[in-house]
Residue, then its C-alpha position, 0 to 999 in steps of 0.5 A: m597509171t605509168s609505172s613511175f607513179r607506181y614506184q612512187w606510191s610504193g616508196l612513200g608507202l614503205l616510208a610510212a610503214a618504217l615511220t610507224v615502226l620507228t614510233l612504236i618503239l620510241a613509244d615503248c622506250r619512253n620509260g627507259w631502256p630494258e634491264l639485261a642481266p650481266f653475262k654469266h660464264p659457262p662453269g666449265l670455261s674461264p676467261e683465261a681459257i681463251p687461247v690470246t697467246k696463240l693468235e700470234a701463230l695464226w698470223s705467222v708467216t708459215q701459216y701463209g705458206r700453207l695457203i699458197p696453193a701447190t704449183t703442180r695442181v691445176s687451178a679451176f681458172h687454168t685455161m688452154y685457150f691463151q697458151p701461145p701456138p707451138p713454135p714452128k719447125p726448123p727450115t729444111t732448105r735454105k735459098i742461096d744466090l748463085i751468080y753465073q760470071g763466066f768461064y775459061q777453057t784450058s788448052s786440053g779444051q776442058k771448060q771450068a766456070f765461075v759461079k759466085v756462090a753467096e759471098g765465095v766463088v767456086v771455079g769447077a768443070i763439068g760434074a763439079r759440085v757447086v753448092g749442095d747437091w747441085v753439080v755443073d751440067e753444061i757450060n756456054l758462053r751466055r749460060l750455065i746448067l746446074k743439075n741436082g740429084a732429083a734430076q731438076t736443071n737450073l738455067f743461069e744467064f750470064n751475070t744474073k742473080k738467081q736463088v737455088e734451094v739446098p737442104m740444111p746441113 
């Protein structure tokens, strides 16, 4: 026998049992419903003792304030899983565009380089500070060499944009 037939037979059996119980109840109630004694109040309690006037206080707004949990308490449903990640650390360096735009030589033989720094132009001789801690090390017709305090060198070709990392101020 398959399980669907088994379920059908057990359903029909439950229906037959329920109909039998209902028939017995109706046969017993043929003579009328049983008489029930009226409800008697206990001797110490009168109907006026029920505090009907205090029901309004139960539904007042001040009672709802007590039901709201305090915000300083941790909820049982609180989780750290959905917390956003911490903000990234601020950068310690920034990149600046530099363009070597040539040089000129004074009558005394000193060379002055033209370097476009972001939106401005810096004119300086050998040893002059261009941006951050980068200083002019060598000036030639087609190139400029800058050095910083960490002894790093940077070669700039004529009219070519190059980026330099500079510590944040």
